[in-house]
C-alpha positions in Angstrom: 0.0 -0.2 0.0 3.0 2.3 0.8 3.8 2.4 -3.2 0.5 3.3 -3.9 0.4 6.4 -2.5 4.0 7.6 -4.3 1.8 9.0 -7.7 -0.8 11.1 -5.3 2.6 12.3 -2.9 4.0 13.1 -6.8 1.5 15.0 -8.0 1.4 17.4 -5.1 4.6 18.0 -4.9 4.0 19.0 -8.5 1.0 20.8 -7.9 3.1 22.6 -5.0 5.7 23.4 -7.5 3.5 25.2 -10.3 1.3 26.7 -7.5 4.6 29.0 -6.4 6.4 29.2 -9.8 2.8 31.1 -10.3 2.8 32.8 -6.9 6.8 34.3 -8.2 5.6 35.3 -11.7 2.2 37.5 -9.8 4.9 39.0 -7.3 7.8 39.5 -9.6 4.3 41.4 -12.0 3.2 43.4 -8.8 7.0 44.2 -8.3 8.5 44.9 -10.9 7.3 48.6 -11.2 10.1 49.8 -8.9 12.6 49.3 -11.9 12.8 52.9 -13.5 11.8 52.4 -17.2 15.4 53.6 -19.4 16.5 52.8 -22.4 20.5 51.7 -22.6 22.4 53.3 -26.2 23.1 51.1 -28.7 25.5 48.7 -28.1 29.4 50.1 -28.0 32.9 48.9 -28.6 34.0 46.2 -26.4 36.4 49.0 -24.6 33.4 50.9 -24.4 31.2 48.1 -23.1 33.6 47.2 -20.3 34.7 51.0 -19.1 30.5 51.2 -18.7 29.8 48.3 -16.7 32.9 49.9 -15.0 31.4 53.0 -14.6 27.5 51.4 -12.7 29.5 48.9 -10.8 31.2 52.3 -9.1 29.0 54.4 -9.0 27.7 55.0 -4.7 24.1 53.7 -3.8 23.5 57.6 -3.3 23.7 59.9 -5.4 22.0 63.6 -4.2 21.0 61.7 -0.9 18.6 59.4 -3.3 19.2 55.8 -3.3 20.1 53.5 -5.8 16.8 51.6 -7.8 16.7 49.0 -10.3 16.4 50.2 -14.7 14.8 47.9 -16.8 15.6 46.7 -19.0 18.5 45.9 -16.9 21.9 46.7 -18.8 25.3 47.5 -17.7 25.1 51.1 -19.2 22.8 51.7 -17.0 21.5 53.2 -13.4 19.2 55.5 -11.8 18.4 57.1 -8.7 15.3 58.5 -6.8 12.0 59.1 -7.0 11.5 61.2 -9.8 14.7 59.5 -11.6 18.1 60.8 -11.9 19.6 58.3 -14.3 22.5 57.6 -16.5 23.2 56.1 -19.5 27.1 55.9 -20.6 27.6 55.2 -23.9 25.5 57.6 -25.8 25.9 58.5 -28.8 27.5 62.2 -29.7 25.2 65.0 -28.4 23.5 66.7 -30.9 24.5 69.9 -29.8 28.2 69.0 -30.3 27.3 67.9 -33.3 28.5 70.9 -36.8 26.1 68.6 -39.1 23.3 69.0 -36.8 20.6 72.0 -36.4 21.3 71.6 -33.2 24.8 72.7 -33.3 25.9 75.4 -30.9 30.1 75.9 -30.6 29.3 78.1 -27.2 27.5 75.4 -25.4 27.5 75.9 -21.6 29.7 73.1 -19.4 30.1 72.6 -15.8 33.2 71.4 -14.8 32.6 69.4 -11.6 35.1 68.1 -9.1 37.6 67.1 -12.3 34.6 66.6 -15.2 33.7 68.7 -17.8 30.2 68.0 -18.7 28.0 69.4 -21.3 24.3 71.0 -19.9 21.5 71.4 -21.9 17.8 72.7 -20.3 15.3 69.2 -20.7 11.5 69.7 -22.6 10.2 68.7 -18.9 12.1 70.6 -17.3 15.5 69.5 -15.6 19.2 69.1 -17.1 20.3 66.7 -18.9 24.6 66.4 -18.8 27.1 64.4 -21.4 30.4 64.0 -19.9 31.4 65.0 -22.7 35.7 64.2 -22.4 35.5 61.0 -21.6 36.0 57.5 -23.9 32.5 57.9 -24.6 30.1 59.9 -23.9 28.1 59.9 -20.1 24.6 60.8 -19.9 23.3 62.0 -16.6 19.6 63.4 -16.3 18.9 65.3 -13.4 14.7 66.2 -12.7 13.7 69.7 -12.2 12.0 68.4 -8.8 15.9 67.9 -7.5 17.5 71.2 -7.0 19.9 72.6 -7.7 21.0 69.8 -10.4 24.7 69.5 -10.5 24.4 67.4 -7.1 24.2 64.7 -8.5 27.7 65.4 -10.8 30.1 65.9 -7.1 28.1 62.1 -6.0 28.6 60.3 -9.9 32.3 62.5 -11.1 34.8 60.7 -8.8 33.3 57.3 -9.9 33.5 58.7 -14.1 37.1 59.8 -13.3 37.7 55.9 -12.0 36.4 53.8 -14.5 36.1 55.3 -18.1 39.4 56.9 -19.9 39.4 60.1 -21.1 38.6 60.9 -24.1 42.2 60.9 -25.4 43.0 57.4 -23.8 44.0 58.7 -20.7 43.5 58.4 -17.4 42.8 61.2 -14.5 40.7 64.6 -14.3 39.0 66.3 -17.7 41.0 69.4 -19.4 39.7 72.3 -17.3 36.6 74.1 -20.3 38.4 77.3 -21.2 37.5 80.6 -20.0 33.7 82.0 -20.1 32.4 78.7 -19.7 30.4 78.1 -16.8 31.2 76.2 -13.5 28.3 77.1 -11.2 29.1 76.4 -7.6 27.7 73.6 -6.1 25.1 74.5 -3.1 26.9 72.7 0.5 26.0 69.5 1.2 
């Protein structure tokens, strides 16, 4: 009689397994909203991908006093903090404002030099700013919503990781070249 119960026990175990899997899928469905929807840039070179992965790994767990969040899809080229999200995308294309063939080209574009990184400054249409590290081997874009003030505080927290992880455009490590005279270098608020 003991052997007659085995098939029923196997059926019960299988049903329990299916229930657990279904429950896990439902949990993921309702808890995936914690991630920030952030499109990863198009694939970059292998060396660029490695530098970006090193950057997102070295990036701090808090930026402008906001905790790090998951990105969706998960990518070694992206990171996010807070709500509304401060976002970082590494390996983005050259900004249109720097391309002479673009209608948005601006040879006098504003930049800020903070903690050793030169950041191109662009006002976003919906408010907030986009900052792009443009003197690095890959372009690094940081979007800071208008809810944060001053928006440059996020760059203070990210600059050290940029310098440690991504070489300059000339292939050397270390801080960027300071901006030319007349370039804007805002003073961040004290923390």
